[in-house]
Rosetta silent file (secondary structure, phi, psi, omega in degrees, C-alpha in Angstrom):
SEQUENCE: MPSSPLRPAGFRFCLDANLSYRAADAVDSSIAEVIHISRVAELSVDELGRSDASDENIARWCAENEVVLVTCDDDFRGRTARTSALTKYGVEVIVFAYQICGLQNQIDTVARCVTSWQKRLEVLPYEGRVWIQHRTGGLSPDR
SCORE:     score description
SCORE:     0.000 S_00000001
   1 L     0.000  126.797 -179.242  177.669  118.031   76.149 S_00000001
   2 L   -66.522  145.401  178.587  179.606  116.329   78.977 S_00000001
   3 L   -84.403  143.888  178.151  180.580  112.758   78.392 S_00000001
   4 L   -95.472  155.776  179.266  179.220  110.114   80.703 S_00000001
   5 L   -62.502  145.930  178.599  181.367  107.311   82.079 S_00000001
   6 L   -66.846  134.722  175.937  181.454  104.218   79.941 S_00000001
   7 L   -95.356  134.344  179.141  179.136  101.484   81.129 S_00000001
   8 L   -62.349  146.083  177.019  180.532   97.975   80.800 S_00000001
   9 L   -70.862  155.772  175.483  178.917   95.833   78.159 S_00000001
  10 L   100.783 -166.825 -176.070  176.811   92.907   79.261 S_00000001
  11 L   -75.038  157.056  170.337  174.545   92.225   82.161 S_00000001
  12 E  -102.006  152.436 -175.670  174.247   94.140   85.399 S_00000001
  13 E  -125.642  147.135  176.274  174.301   92.214   88.670 S_00000001
  14 E  -127.764  120.275  177.849  172.645   92.725   92.053 S_00000001
  15 E   -81.581  131.655  178.364  174.024   91.013   95.147 S_00000001
  16 L   -71.124  168.468 -176.209  171.380   89.747   97.545 S_00000001
  17 L   -62.498  -19.124  179.971  171.428   90.598  101.252 S_00000001
  18 L   -81.597    3.213  171.582  173.282   87.382  102.134 S_00000001
  19 L  -119.655  150.102 -176.058  176.382   88.842  100.445 S_00000001
  20 L   -74.347  144.837  174.093  178.141   91.958  101.677 S_00000001
  21 H   -61.476  -24.716  179.757  177.683   95.328   99.994 S_00000001
  22 H   -67.903  -28.417  175.969  181.467   95.548  100.147 S_00000001
  23 H   -66.458  -39.232  176.754  181.723   92.709   97.629 S_00000001
  24 H   -66.153  -43.920 -178.813  179.673   94.796   95.184 S_00000001
  25 H   -63.775  -27.257 -174.909  181.797   97.874   95.877 S_00000001
  26 H   -78.853  -15.723 -178.265  185.002   95.927   95.244 S_00000001
  27 L   -77.127  129.769  177.393  184.165   95.027   91.630 S_00000001
  28 L   -61.009  121.082 -175.366  185.865   97.305   89.106 S_00000001
  29 L   -67.058  -13.426  175.771  183.021   99.229   87.454 S_00000001
  30 L   -81.541  -14.134  178.562  184.770   99.032   84.081 S_00000001
  31 L   -91.340  -47.703 -178.791  184.415   95.229   84.229 S_00000001
  32 L  -159.431  150.807  174.248  180.814   94.917   85.385 S_00000001
  33 E   -90.370  113.342 -178.790  178.090   96.917   87.030 S_00000001
  34 E  -126.347  123.068  176.743  177.432   95.291   90.406 S_00000001
  35 E  -117.629  166.997  176.688  175.103   96.792   92.977 S_00000001
  36 E  -110.263  145.155 -178.053  173.956   95.548   96.352 S_00000001
  37 H   -53.986  -30.687 -179.642  170.292   95.068   97.225 S_00000001
  38 H   -70.160  -11.276 -179.872  170.715   97.515  100.117 S_00000001
  39 H  -100.835   10.817 -179.540  171.407  100.272   97.578 S_00000001
  40 L  -103.695   99.465 -175.335  168.084   99.819   95.767 S_00000001
  41 H   -59.180  -32.932 -179.239  165.765  102.464   97.191 S_00000001
  42 H   -65.743   -9.678 -177.103  162.694  100.909   95.539 S_00000001
  43 H  -108.591   40.520  172.278  163.101   97.858   97.762 S_00000001
  44 L    54.019   55.380  178.149  162.302   99.423  101.144 S_00000001
  45 E   -80.565  131.260  179.571  165.802  100.104  102.372 S_00000001
  46 L   -86.117 -178.818 -175.757  165.865  101.316  105.976 S_00000001
  47 L   -64.478  -17.111  177.606  168.165  103.927  107.524 S_00000001
  48 L   -96.978    4.849  177.721  170.814  101.266  108.176 S_00000001
  49 L    84.835   14.718  179.837  170.871  100.143  104.541 S_00000001
  50 L   -98.292  144.886  178.197  168.917   96.934  105.084 S_00000001
  51 E  -106.510  133.824  175.117  166.129   95.807  102.795 S_00000001
  52 L  -104.253   20.384 -178.946  163.054   94.084  104.140 S_00000001
  53 L   -67.781  144.867  176.910  161.859   93.278  100.625 S_00000001
  54 L   -75.153  162.053  175.916  160.460   89.832   99.982 S_00000001
  55 H   -56.762  -37.309 -179.848  162.110   87.447   97.529 S_00000001
  56 H   -64.719  -43.486  178.734  159.162   88.094   95.209 S_00000001
  57 H   -66.358  -37.380  177.144  159.680   91.874   95.261 S_00000001
  58 H   -64.709  -45.716  179.162  163.400   91.437   94.678 S_00000001
  59 H   -59.956  -43.625 -179.590  162.713   89.077   91.762 S_00000001
  60 H   -62.948  -47.106 -179.361  160.233   91.526   90.255 S_00000001
  61 H   -61.726  -44.909  179.690  162.622   94.501   90.544 S_00000001
  62 H   -61.636  -44.209 -179.606  165.520   92.547   89.042 S_00000001
  63 H   -65.208  -44.547 -179.941  163.397   91.322   86.126 S_00000001
  64 H   -61.127  -31.057 -177.305  161.922   94.776   85.424 S_00000001
  65 L  -102.945    4.943 -178.241  165.420   96.249   85.344 S_00000001
  66 L    50.077   51.818  177.588  167.073   93.257   83.618 S_00000001
  67 E  -112.341  133.774  178.770  169.505   92.808   86.484 S_00000001
  68 E   -81.657  123.354  177.154  170.885   89.364   87.319 S_00000001
  69 E   -81.337  130.713  177.672  170.311   88.522   90.982 S_00000001
  70 E  -115.492  124.904 -171.930  173.316   86.905   92.684 S_00000001
  71 E  -147.734  164.377  169.218  172.540   85.075   95.906 S_00000001
  72 L  -109.605    5.386 -173.830  173.456   82.287   98.316 S_00000001
  73 L   -79.548  114.326  179.311  169.756   81.813   99.138 S_00000001
  74 H   -63.600  -14.727  177.047  168.571   78.272   98.405 S_00000001
  75 H   -62.258  -19.625  179.993  165.018   79.655   98.053 S_00000001
  76 H   -95.275    8.005  179.448  166.050   80.629   94.523 S_00000001
  77 L  -110.781  159.918  170.120  167.131   77.086   93.588 S_00000001
  78 H    80.304 -179.519 -175.081  165.302   73.998   92.500 S_00000001
  79 H   -60.981  -40.532 -178.818  161.861   73.202   91.163 S_00000001
  80 H   -59.938  -44.580  179.915  159.987   75.236   93.758 S_00000001
  81 H   -64.322  -41.408 -176.943  161.853   78.409   92.814 S_00000001
  82 H   -68.876  -18.048  179.696  161.344   77.859   89.110 S_00000001
  83 L  -102.617    6.505 -178.469  157.589   77.583   89.586 S_00000001
  84 L  -112.855 -129.049 -175.647  157.250   80.698   91.760 S_00000001
  85 H   -59.082  -31.656 -178.775  158.433   84.285   91.416 S_00000001
  86 H   -61.333  -46.872  179.974  161.206   83.315   89.015 S_00000001
  87 H   -71.246  -41.725 -177.742  158.773   82.066   86.430 S_00000001
  88 H   -59.147  -42.137 -175.701  156.221   84.758   87.173 S_00000001
  89 H  -104.227  -17.309  179.535  158.676   87.612   86.587 S_00000001
  90 L    74.816   37.081 -178.125  161.317   85.957   84.396 S_00000001
  91 L   -81.214  144.025  175.869  164.269   86.918   86.576 S_00000001
  92 E   -94.244  129.239 -174.172  167.789   85.685   85.813 S_00000001
  93 E  -133.247  139.101  168.839  169.489   84.353   88.971 S_00000001
  94 E  -113.817  122.714 -179.335  172.934   83.066   89.902 S_00000001
  95 E  -114.804  125.953  174.001  172.916   80.998   93.095 S_00000001
  96 E   -69.811  134.959 -179.175  176.117   79.983   94.831 S_00000001
  97 L   -79.546    3.418 -177.176  176.043   76.259   95.539 S_00000001
  98 L  -151.360  158.825  176.004  177.837   76.945   98.811 S_00000001
  99 L   -80.783  139.726  179.376  177.957   79.579  101.527 S_00000001
 100 L  -103.764  103.981 -176.246  180.776   82.083  101.211 S_00000001
 101 L   -87.777  138.471  175.172  182.110   82.693  104.708 S_00000001
 102 L    88.262  137.706 -177.483  184.060   85.799  105.601 S_00000001
 103 H   -59.958  -48.940 -177.812  184.075   89.260  104.070 S_00000001
 104 H   -63.590  -36.663  177.620  187.371   88.937  102.213 S_00000001
 105 H   -64.813  -40.776  176.525  186.317   85.588  100.783 S_00000001
 106 H   -62.386  -46.577  179.491  183.058   87.147   99.516 S_00000001
 107 H   -59.011  -50.093 -178.598  184.942   90.052   97.932 S_00000001
 108 H   -62.760  -41.977 -177.029  187.480   87.746   96.280 S_00000001
 109 H   -66.727  -47.976  179.944  184.839   85.279   95.071 S_00000001
 110 H   -63.910  -45.335  179.880  182.529   87.871   93.516 S_00000001
 111 H   -61.057  -37.613 -179.660  185.428   89.742   91.900 S_00000001
 112 H   -71.980  -37.233 -173.459  186.788   86.481   90.483 S_00000001
 113 H   -83.793  -27.683 -169.749  183.433   85.220   89.180 S_00000001
 114 H   -60.142  -36.175  178.551  181.928   88.353   87.647 S_00000001
 115 H   -65.420  -42.078  179.498  184.031   88.209   84.468 S_00000001
 116 H   -69.052  -32.965  175.691  183.052   84.598   83.812 S_00000001
 117 H   -61.834  -45.542  179.362  179.383   85.474   84.450 S_00000001
 118 H   -58.949  -48.404 -178.076  179.602   88.199   81.827 S_00000001
 119 H   -62.109  -40.941 -177.690  181.223   85.873   79.295 S_00000001
 120 H   -69.919  -38.374 -173.681  178.717   83.081   79.889 S_00000001
 121 H   -91.665  -19.375 -171.473  175.639   85.282   79.760 S_00000001
 122 L   -60.517  -24.706 -178.746  176.631   87.857   77.126 S_00000001
 123 L   -91.832    0.835 -175.899  175.474   85.682   74.229 S_00000001
 124 L  -113.555  149.378  172.767  172.073   84.986   75.827 S_00000001
 125 L   -74.377  155.064  174.868  168.960   87.127   76.175 S_00000001
 126 L   -70.421  124.767  176.089  167.877   88.071   79.687 S_00000001
 127 L  -159.951  172.273 -176.184  165.195   85.603   80.744 S_00000001
 128 L   -68.625   94.687  177.207  164.010   83.522   83.673 S_00000001
 129 E  -136.771  155.269  172.587  166.842   81.114   84.348 S_00000001
 130 E  -119.036  128.930  177.462  168.663   79.894   87.409 S_00000001
 131 E  -112.372  144.345  176.703  172.399   79.314   87.238 S_00000001
 132 E  -107.009  123.795  175.393  174.446   77.468   89.845 S_00000001
 133 E   -93.232  114.528 -177.698  177.869   78.879   90.689 S_00000001
 134 L   -88.443  154.803  179.138  180.039   75.964   91.802 S_00000001
 135 L   -58.118  -31.760 -178.451  182.951   76.179   94.207 S_00000001
 136 L   -75.234   -4.973  177.791  185.241   74.940   91.423 S_00000001
 137 L   106.014  -15.059 -178.965  184.405   78.037   89.375 S_00000001
 138 L   -76.251  150.020  175.612  181.951   76.533   86.912 S_00000001
 139 E  -119.488  121.545 -177.787  178.563   78.065   86.185 S_00000001
 140 E  -132.494  152.887  176.549  175.843   75.640   85.109 S_00000001
 141 E   -64.910  142.709  174.997  172.091   75.823   84.526 S_00000001
 142 L   -84.460  118.710 -177.386  169.953   74.596   87.435 S_00000001
 143 L  -106.928    0.000    0.000  167.865   71.754   86.082 S_00000001
């Protein structure tokens, strides 16, 4: 029986459309499994690799597959988000507290943060929570 590649321990992550697919591609797959929303066929990806899926459909897919959504979208922050699709589906979300400008900056930021995300989340069950990724590198629960 052929051996399959080792899957990294811990959570899997999905970058939202406001982050480049190249940032997902740049993460070493032995460190973490990171995909981009444009690579999820179930979310209505068009011929150019764009998804027209709603935030609710994205939240549902991530929760069903126990994938942590990583986004810069403020729609996933705050009280309103916690009382909508996040609560309904129980999706785990990491929201950057700032916009990440420039492709190289996105690649560097995601690659730098993914290890700390794994360490922070590995001791917790997957459930509906929102985490804030701060510019200083800290990850804190959104209250």
